[in-house]
N, C-alpha and C positions, 0 to 999 in steps of 0.2 A: 504494500500500500504506500502511496505517496500522498503528500499534502502540500499546500501552498504555504510559503513563509514570506512575510513582507516586513521590511524595515523602511520607514519613511517619516518625513516631517508631519506633525499633526495636521497641517493644512491640507494634506493629501488623503487623510483617512476616509472622508466621505466619498471622494472620488474612487478610491480603491474598493470600498464596499459596494458602491453603485455599479461599477464595471464588472466585478466578479459575480454579481447577481444576474448579469446579462450574458455571461459566458457559460457555455455548457461544460460540465465536468468531463475531463478526459479519461476518467477511470472506467474501465470495463465493468459493465453491469450497473452503471449509474446513468443510463440514458434518461433524459428528461429531468435530470438533477443539475442545478447550477453549480458552478465552481464555488460560489459562496457557501452553499449548503454542504457541499463535500468538505470544504475547508473547515467550516464550523463544526462538523461532526468529528473530524479527526484532530482538531486543535487540542493540544495537551493542556492549554490554559483556560479552556472554555467552561469548565464545570459550573461556575456560578456567574457566567457572563452571558449577555445577550448577543454578543458579536465575537467573532474570532479575534485573536490577539494580533495586533500590529506592534512590532517592536520599534524602539527609538533607534535612530542612527547613532552609532558609537563615535565618540571622539577618537581621532586618530584614523578614522576611515577615509576612504577616497572622497567621500562626500563632504568632509569637514570644510574644505575651502569654499564650496558652493553655499552651504547652509549657514555655518557659523560666521564666516568672514564676509560673505556677500549677500546673505539673506535670501538665496534662491532655493525654493523648495526642491527637495531631492528624495530619492528612494530607490529601492531595489526589490524585486520579487523573484522568487525561484520556486520551482516545483521540485521537491526533494523527498527522499525516503523518510517516512514517518517512523520515528524511533519508538513510539508506543503504539501497540496494537489495540484497537477498539473492537468490541463486538459489534457486528453489523446487524 
């Protein structure tokens, strides 16, 4: 199983959530399920949350110059192996 991982500035959170609700999950057997729903189901931090976790950009990352120094919104998304298996 794979899941989405996103790190971005807070100003991009709504955009990320809205876009992932419009994109179909690439997982086999999840036809008709959005990427958002698939991500939310597999997110290891979702237990008492209404939305999947979006992490902050770390200092020292490649994005630091854009966001911290220039104020430009930045982020990254990756589809990666899920470390915790959830019952489907």
